[in-house]
C-alpha positions as CSV (number, residue, x, y, z in Angstrom):
1,X,0.0,0.0,0.0
2,X,2.7,2.5,0.9
3,X,4.6,1.7,-2.2
4,X,1.6,2.3,-4.5
5,X,0.8,5.5,-2.7
6,X,4.3,6.9,-3.1
7,X,4.2,5.9,-6.8
8,X,1.0,7.9,-7.3
9,X,2.4,11.0,-5.6
10,X,5.5,10.9,-7.7
11,X,3.4,10.6,-10.9
12,X,1.3,13.6,-10.0
13,X,4.4,15.7,-9.2
14,X,5.9,14.6,-12.5
15,X,2.7,15.7,-14.4
16,X,2.8,19.1,-12.6
17,X,6.3,19.7,-13.6
18,X,5.7,18.8,-17.3
19,X,2.5,21.0,-17.6
20,X,3.5,24.6,-18.3
21,X,0.1,25.9,-17.4
22,X,0.2,24.5,-14.0
23,X,3.7,25.8,-13.6
24,X,2.7,29.4,-14.4
25,X,-0.3,29.1,-12.1
26,X,1.6,27.7,-9.2
27,X,4.6,30.0,-9.5
28,X,2.9,33.0,-7.7
29,X,2.0,30.8,-4.8
30,X,5.5,29.6,-4.5
31,X,7.1,33.2,-4.5
32,X,4.6,35.5,-2.9
33,X,3.0,33.7,-0.1
34,X,-0.4,33.4,-2.0
35,X,-0.5,37.1,-3.3
36,X,-0.4,37.9,-7.0
37,X,1.8,40.8,-8.1
38,X,0.0,43.4,-10.1
39,X,1.6,45.6,-12.7
40,X,0.5,49.3,-12.9
41,X,-0.3,50.9,-16.3
42,X,2.4,53.1,-17.8
43,X,2.1,56.8,-16.6
44,X,1.2,59.4,-19.3
45,X,3.7,62.2,-19.7
46,X,3.2,65.5,-21.6
47,X,5.7,66.2,-24.4
48,X,7.7,69.4,-23.7
49,X,6.3,71.1,-26.8
50,X,2.7,70.3,-25.7
51,X,3.5,71.7,-22.3
52,X,5.0,74.8,-23.7
53,X,2.0,75.3,-26.0
54,X,-0.5,74.9,-23.1
55,X,1.4,77.4,-21.0
56,X,1.5,79.9,-23.9
57,X,-2.2,79.5,-24.5
58,X,-2.9,80.1,-20.8
59,X,-0.7,83.2,-20.8
60,X,-2.5,84.5,-23.9
61,X,-5.9,84.0,-22.3
62,X,-4.8,85.7,-19.1
63,X,-2.7,88.5,-20.7
64,X,-5.0,89.6,-23.6
65,X,-7.6,91.3,-21.4
66,X,-4.8,93.0,-19.4
67,X,-3.1,94.2,-22.6
68,X,-6.4,95.5,-24.0
69,X,-7.1,97.5,-20.8
70,X,-3.5,98.8,-20.8
71,X,-3.8,99.9,-24.5
72,X,-7.1,101.6,-23.8
73,X,-5.6,103.5,-20.8
74,X,-2.6,104.6,-22.9
75,X,-4.8,105.7,-25.8
76,X,-7.1,107.6,-23.4
77,X,-4.5,109.4,-21.3
78,X,-1.2,109.3,-23.2
79,X,-2.2,109.6,-26.8
80,X,-3.6,113.2,-26.4
81,X,-0.4,114.3,-24.7
82,X,1.9,112.6,-27.3
83,X,-0.3,113.9,-30.2
84,X,0.3,117.5,-29.2
85,X,4.0,117.3,-30.1
86,X,4.6,118.0,-33.8
87,X,7.2,116.1,-35.9
88,X,9.5,119.2,-35.6
89,X,8.9,119.1,-31.8
90,X,10.0,115.5,-31.6
91,X,13.2,116.2,-33.5
92,X,14.1,119.2,-31.3
93,X,13.0,117.3,-28.1
94,X,15.3,114.4,-29.0
95,X,18.1,116.8,-29.8
96,X,17.7,118.6,-26.4
97,X,17.7,115.3,-24.5
98,X,20.9,114.3,-26.3
99,X,22.5,117.6,-25.5
100,X,21.6,117.2,-21.8
101,X,23.3,113.8,-21.7
102,X,26.4,115.0,-23.5
103,X,26.7,118.0,-21.4
104,X,26.3,116.0,-18.1
105,X,28.7,113.2,-19.2
106,X,31.5,115.2,-20.8
107,X,31.0,118.5,-18.9
108,X,30.3,120.2,-22.2
109,X,29.0,123.7,-21.3
110,X,28.0,124.7,-24.8
111,X,25.8,121.6,-25.0
112,X,24.2,122.4,-21.6
113,X,23.5,126.0,-22.7
114,X,21.9,124.7,-26.0
115,X,19.8,122.2,-24.0
116,X,18.7,124.9,-21.6
117,X,17.6,127.1,-24.5
118,X,15.7,124.3,-26.1
119,X,13.9,123.5,-22.8
120,X,13.0,127.1,-22.5
121,X,11.4,127.0,-26.0
122,X,9.3,124.1,-25.0
123,X,8.2,125.9,-21.8
124,X,7.1,128.9,-23.9
125,X,5.3,126.7,-26.4
126,X,3.2,125.2,-23.6
127,X,1.9,128.6,-22.8
128,X,0.6,129.0,-26.3
129,X,-1.5,125.8,-26.4
130,X,-3.1,126.3,-22.9
131,X,-6.6,127.7,-22.8
132,X,-10.1,126.6,-23.5
133,X,-12.2,127.5,-26.5
134,X,-16.0,127.3,-26.5
135,X,-17.3,127.1,-30.1
136,X,-20.4,125.8,-31.8
137,X,-19.3,124.7,-35.2
138,X,-21.6,123.5,-38.0
139,X,-20.3,122.0,-41.3
140,X,-22.9,122.1,-44.0
141,X,-22.5,120.7,-47.5
142,X,-25.2,121.9,-49.9
143,X,-25.1,118.5,-51.7
144,X,-23.3,115.4,-50.7
145,X,-23.5,113.9,-54.2
146,X,-22.5,115.8,-57.3
147,X,-21.3,114.8,-60.8
148,X,-17.9,115.4,-62.2
149,X,-17.6,119.0,-63.1
150,X,-20.4,120.3,-60.9
151,X,-19.8,122.7,-58.1
152,X,-19.7,121.4,-54.5
153,X,-20.4,124.2,-52.2
154,X,-20.3,124.1,-48.4
155,X,-20.1,126.4,-45.4
156,X,-18.6,126.5,-41.9
157,X,-20.5,128.4,-39.3
158,X,-18.8,129.2,-36.0
159,X,-20.4,130.9,-33.0
160,X,-19.0,131.8,-29.6
161,X,-20.9,130.0,-26.9
162,X,-19.0,131.3,-23.9
163,X,-19.7,134.5,-21.9
164,X,-16.3,136.0,-22.8
165,X,-14.9,137.2,-26.0
166,X,-12.6,134.8,-27.8
167,X,-9.3,135.8,-29.4
168,X,-8.6,135.3,-33.1
169,X,-7.9,131.7,-34.0
170,X,-7.7,129.3,-37.0
171,X,-9.9,126.5,-38.1
172,X,-8.7,123.7,-40.3
173,X,-11.0,121.7,-42.7
174,X,-9.4,118.6,-44.2
175,X,-10.8,118.0,-47.8
176,X,-9.4,114.7,-49.0
177,X,-5.6,115.0,-49.0
178,X,-5.7,118.8,-48.8
179,X,-6.5,121.1,-45.9
180,X,-8.4,124.4,-46.0
181,X,-7.6,127.0,-43.3
182,X,-10.2,129.5,-42.1
183,X,-9.1,132.5,-39.9
184,X,-11.6,133.4,-37.2
185,X,-11.7,137.0,-36.1
186,X,-12.2,138.1,-32.5
187,X,-15.7,136.8,-31.6
188,X,-17.9,138.3,-29.0
189,X,-20.3,136.2,-26.9
190,X,-23.0,134.6,-29.2
191,X,-21.4,136.1,-32.3
192,X,-21.7,134.1,-35.5
193,X,-19.0,133.9,-38.2
194,X,-19.6,132.0,-41.5
195,X,-17.2,131.1,-44.3
196,X,-18.1,129.6,-47.7
197,X,-15.9,127.2,-49.6
198,X,-16.0,125.3,-52.9
199,X,-14.6,121.9,-53.5
200,X,-13.2,121.0,-57.0
201,X,-14.8,118.0,-58.6
202,X,-12.6,117.3,-61.6
203,X,-12.3,113.6,-60.9
204,X,-14.6,110.8,-59.8
205,X,-13.9,110.1,-56.2
206,X,-15.3,109.8,-52.6
207,X,-13.9,112.9,-50.8
208,X,-13.9,112.9,-47.0
209,X,-14.7,116.4,-45.8
210,X,-13.9,117.2,-42.2
211,X,-13.8,117.0,-39.3
212,X,-13.5,120.7,-38.6
213,X,-10.8,121.3,-36.0
214,X,-9.5,124.3,-34.1
215,X,-5.7,124.5,-33.8
216,X,-3.6,126.1,-31.1
217,X,0.2,126.2,-31.8
218,X,3.3,128.1,-30.9
219,X,5.1,130.3,-33.4
220,X,7.7,127.5,-34.1
221,X,5.0,124.8,-34.3
222,X,6.7,122.7,-31.7
223,X,3.5,121.9,-30.0
224,X,0.1,121.7,-31.8
225,X,-3.2,121.2,-30.0
226,X,-6.2,120.2,-32.0
227,X,-9.9,120.1,-31.0
228,X,-12.4,118.4,-33.3
229,X,-15.8,120.0,-33.5
230,X,-17.7,118.1,-36.2
231,X,-17.8,114.6,-37.7
232,X,-16.4,113.8,-41.2
233,X,-18.7,113.8,-44.2
234,X,-18.4,111.9,-47.4
235,X,-18.8,113.8,-50.6
236,X,-19.5,111.5,-53.6
237,X,-18.3,112.8,-57.0
238,X,-20.4,110.6,-59.3
239,X,-19.3,109.8,-62.9
240,X,-20.7,112.0,-65.6
241,X,-23.8,110.5,-67.2
242,X,-26.2,111.4,-70.0
243,X,-29.9,110.9,-70.3
244,X,-30.9,108.5,-73.1
245,X,-33.9,109.5,-75.1
246,X,-36.5,106.7,-75.4
247,X,-35.7,103.2,-74.4
248,X,-32.5,102.4,-72.7
249,X,-31.3,100.4,-75.7
250,X,-34.1,100.9,-78.3
251,X,-34.7,97.2,-78.7
252,X,-35.7,96.0,-75.1
253,X,-39.2,94.8,-75.2
254,X,-41.9,95.7,-72.7
255,X,-44.1,93.3,-70.8
256,X,-44.1,90.7,-73.6
257,X,-40.4,90.3,-73.1
258,X,-38.8,87.5,-75.0
259,X,-41.0,84.4,-75.4
260,X,-39.7,81.0,-74.4
261,X,-40.8,77.5,-75.0
262,X,-41.8,76.9,-71.3
263,X,-45.5,76.7,-70.8
264,X,-47.3,78.3,-67.9
265,X,-50.8,78.4,-66.5
266,X,-50.8,82.2,-66.1
267,X,-48.9,84.8,-68.2
268,X,-49.7,87.4,-70.9
269,X,-48.7,85.4,-74.0
270,X,-51.6,83.0,-75.0
271,X,-50.5,79.7,-76.4
272,X,-53.4,77.1,-76.6
273,X,-56.3,75.4,-74.8
274,X,-56.0,72.2,-72.7
275,X,-58.3,70.1,-70.5
276,X,-59.0,71.3,-67.0
277,X,-56.9,69.7,-64.3
278,X,-58.0,70.0,-60.6
279,X,-56.1,72.9,-59.1
280,X,-56.2,75.1,-62.2
281,X,-57.3,78.7,-61.7
282,X,-61.0,78.9,-62.7
283,X,-60.4,82.4,-64.0
284,X,-58.6,80.9,-67.0
285,X,-61.5,78.6,-68.0
286,X,-62.5,79.2,-71.6
287,X,-66.3,79.0,-71.3
288,X,-67.1,79.2,-75.0
289,X,-65.0,76.1,-75.8
290,X,-66.3,74.4,-72.6
291,X,-69.9,74.9,-73.8
292,X,-69.1,73.6,-77.2
293,X,-67.2,70.5,-76.2
294,X,-68.9,69.7,-72.9
295,X,-65.6,69.5,-71.1
296,X,-63.8,72.2,-69.0
297,X,-61.1,73.8,-71.0
298,X,-58.5,76.2,-69.7
299,X,-56.1,78.6,-71.4
300,X,-52.4,77.8,-71.6
301,X,-49.7,80.4,-71.9
302,X,-46.1,80.8,-72.9
303,X,-43.9,82.0,-70.1
304,X,-42.3,85.3,-70.9
305,X,-39.3,87.1,-69.5
306,X,-39.5,90.6,-68.4
307,X,-36.6,92.7,-69.8
308,X,-33.5,92.2,-67.7
309,X,-30.6,94.3,-68.6
310,X,-27.0,93.2,-67.7
311,X,-24.1,95.6,-68.0
312,X,-20.6,94.1,-67.7
313,X,-17.9,96.9,-67.2
314,X,-14.3,95.7,-67.5
315,X,-12.1,97.4,-64.9
316,X,-8.8,95.9,-66.2
317,X,-6.7,98.9,-67.1
318,X,-4.6,96.8,-69.5
319,X,-7.5,97.0,-71.9
320,X,-7.5,100.9,-71.9
321,X,-5.0,103.4,-73.3
322,X,-5.6,106.1,-70.7
323,X,-7.6,107.1,-67.7
324,X,-9.9,109.2,-69.9
325,X,-11.0,106.0,-71.8
326,X,-11.6,104.2,-68.5
327,X,-13.7,107.0,-67.1
328,X,-15.6,107.1,-70.4
329,X,-16.4,103.4,-69.9
330,X,-17.6,104.1,-66.3
331,X,-19.8,106.9,-67.6
332,X,-21.3,104.7,-70.4
333,X,-22.2,101.9,-67.9
334,X,-23.7,104.4,-65.5
335,X,-25.8,106.1,-68.2
336,X,-27.2,102.8,-69.5
337,X,-27.9,101.6,-65.9
338,X,-29.7,104.8,-64.9
339,X,-31.9,104.7,-68.0
340,X,-32.9,101.1,-67.2
341,X,-33.7,102.1,-63.6
342,X,-35.8,105.0,-64.8
343,X,-37.8,102.6,-67.0
344,X,-38.2,100.3,-64.0
345,X,-36.4,97.4,-65.7
346,X,-34.5,94.7,-64.0
347,X,-30.8,95.6,-63.9
348,X,-27.5,93.9,-63.0
349,X,-24.2,95.7,-63.2
350,X,-21.0,93.7,-62.8
351,X,-17.3,94.2,-62.8
352,X,-14.3,91.9,-62.2
353,X,-14.7,92.8,-58.5
354,X,-18.3,91.6,-58.4
355,X,-21.8,92.9,-58.8
356,X,-22.8,96.5,-57.9
357,X,-25.9,97.6,-56.1
358,X,-28.6,98.6,-58.7
359,X,-31.8,98.9,-56.7
360,X,-31.8,102.7,-57.1
361,X,-29.9,105.1,-59.2
362,X,-28.2,106.6,-56.1
363,X,-26.9,103.2,-55.0
364,X,-25.7,102.4,-58.5
365,X,-23.8,105.7,-58.8
366,X,-22.4,105.5,-55.3
367,X,-20.9,102.1,-56.1
368,X,-19.6,103.3,-59.5
369,X,-17.9,106.2,-57.7
370,X,-15.9,103.7,-55.7
371,X,-14.8,101.7,-58.7
372,X,-11.0,101.6,-59.1
373,X,-9.3,100.4,-62.3
374,X,-6.1,98.3,-62.0
375,X,-4.1,95.8,-63.9
376,X,-5.4,92.3,-63.3
377,X,-5.4,88.8,-64.7
378,X,-9.2,88.7,-65.3
379,X,-10.1,89.9,-68.7
380,X,-13.3,90.9,-70.4
381,X,-13.8,87.3,-71.5
382,X,-13.7,86.2,-67.8
383,X,-16.1,88.9,-67.0
384,X,-18.5,87.7,-69.7
385,X,-18.4,84.2,-68.3
386,X,-19.2,85.5,-64.8
387,X,-22.1,87.5,-66.2
388,X,-23.5,84.5,-67.9
389,X,-23.4,82.6,-64.6
390,X,-24.7,85.4,-62.5
391,X,-27.5,86.7,-64.8
392,X,-28.7,83.6,-66.8
393,X,-32.1,85.2,-67.5
394,X,-30.9,88.4,-69.1
395,X,-32.5,89.7,-72.2
396,X,-29.8,92.1,-73.2
397,X,-26.1,92.2,-72.2
398,X,-23.8,95.2,-72.7
399,X,-20.0,94.7,-72.7
400,X,-18.3,98.0,-71.9
401,X,-14.6,97.5,-72.7
402,X,-11.5,99.3,-73.8
403,X,-9.8,99.4,-77.3
404,X,-7.3,96.7,-76.5
405,X,-10.0,94.0,-76.4
406,X,-9.4,92.1,-79.6
407,X,-12.2,90.8,-81.9
408,X,-11.4,87.2,-81.0
409,X,-11.8,88.1,-77.3
410,X,-15.2,89.8,-78.1
411,X,-16.2,86.7,-80.0
412,X,-15.3,84.5,-77.0
413,X,-17.2,86.8,-74.7
414,X,-20.3,86.7,-76.8
415,X,-20.0,82.9,-77.1
416,X,-20.1,82.7,-73.3
417,X,-23.6,84.2,-73.2
418,X,-26.5,81.7,-73.7
419,X,-28.3,81.7,-77.0
420,X,-31.3,84.0,-77.4
421,X,-29.7,86.9,-75.5
422,X,-28.9,90.1,-77.4
423,X,-25.3,91.1,-76.9
424,X,-23.8,94.6,-77.5
425,X,-20.2,95.5,-77.0
426,X,-19.2,99.2,-76.6
427,X,-15.5,100.0,-77.1
428,X,-14.5,103.2,-75.4
429,X,-11.8,105.1,-77.3
430,X,-10.6,108.6,-77.6
431,X,-8.7,108.6,-80.8
432,X,-11.0,106.8,-83.2
433,X,-14.2,107.7,-85.0
434,X,-17.5,106.2,-84.1
435,X,-18.3,103.0,-85.9
436,X,-20.6,100.0,-85.9
437,X,-19.6,96.5,-86.7
438,X,-20.8,93.0,-86.4
439,X,-19.0,89.9,-85.2
440,X,-21.4,87.0,-85.6
441,X,-24.4,87.8,-83.5
442,X,-22.5,90.4,-81.5
443,X,-22.9,94.1,-82.3
444,X,-19.8,96.1,-81.7
445,X,-20.1,99.9,-81.2
446,X,-17.1,102.3,-81.1
447,X,-17.7,105.4,-78.9
448,X,-15.4,108.4,-78.4
449,X,-17.8,110.9,-76.8
450,X,-20.3,110.3,-74.1
451,X,-22.8,112.8,-75.6
452,X,-23.1,110.5,-78.7
453,X,-24.2,107.5,-76.7
454,X,-27.9,107.9,-77.3
455,X,-27.3,108.3,-81.1
456,X,-25.1,105.3,-81.5
457,X,-27.6,103.1,-79.5
458,X,-30.4,104.2,-81.7
459,X,-28.4,103.2,-84.7
460,X,-27.7,99.8,-83.2
461,X,-31.4,99.4,-82.5
462,X,-32.2,100.2,-86.2
């Protein structure tokens, strides 16, 4: 019995040693007193760059409000003081500071004397800018929108609102890049002084007039104190335009528009009769045919397009010889657009920079005043493609271009427009005679004078 028992125990031990699973399972018990050793997950660490980025973002979030408040305080309290010093004052002030340093370091008496004189000049200049003025200033422009060549007249009215007389002073009125100076006499309490001025309007532009400011300065203009009394006003110098007699182009149809092949249940162009379908408007039932056939019959119409005028003005200066030709193109586009607005037609005006506002004549001319011609990659052909995509339902399209647009480019521009749309190209030149030509279905007009625009359009219509 003992021998068989020992033999069984040895066989079991031998099986445990040969089985790797049992060896792995029994090893913790042999080494740890019955407790299994646990391994902790690897700790996550931030990369130095990520840590730096996080710190920088936190610093920005905390420092931005502080920087904004500091900038506002500097602008509020320091800017008025710094703005008083003129450019000449900054130069002399820097020179005086350098002389003080040189004189103190090298014991240079001449430098100290010059620095003392410069400081004395600044002290005297402070006395000239001190004081308080009490004015009531009114800037009045008779018209804020004029055409090129018209007179733009305005006035500046100044009254003394204090209880004491005010000494003579000067008022400055910025007009674009120039500055007008008005000299005020000695004003008694409640005394009114008015000056008239005229602004030249030789070029199309938006001129900023104002603000009116009073100026106190010393004789050397080291210090210059300005007080603003009014707000700036924009003066629009619109392009010159002409009124076109009759229709805007002479061939734009009225309500009938251009017929299409699309059928509609309500329009002005009668097409045929058809059977009544539930949902049709009973006002379109043709009762005579209904009584004859015994079935409800309704009228069917052709959809029509109300006249929609599209004007494509090229602002690429490479297509023009001079500024005069470009301004002629702007005036031509403005004249055609204004006539379409007067006739209450749909209008779209486009340039390489995008569409212009054309709801009213005022909005159109305001936007045309801001047009700036420059050399660009987009040509008149690109503008024609944009026009076709933007105004696919146009009935007439005008291309206003310069003399450097070739016939092949005009042919490509006309080919970009969908069939059935009348295309007119107006070439603006200054050294050629008026002419009329045809390139396929495109009518090409050559114009050298704005006053002949109505005549040449009537010839095109004929």
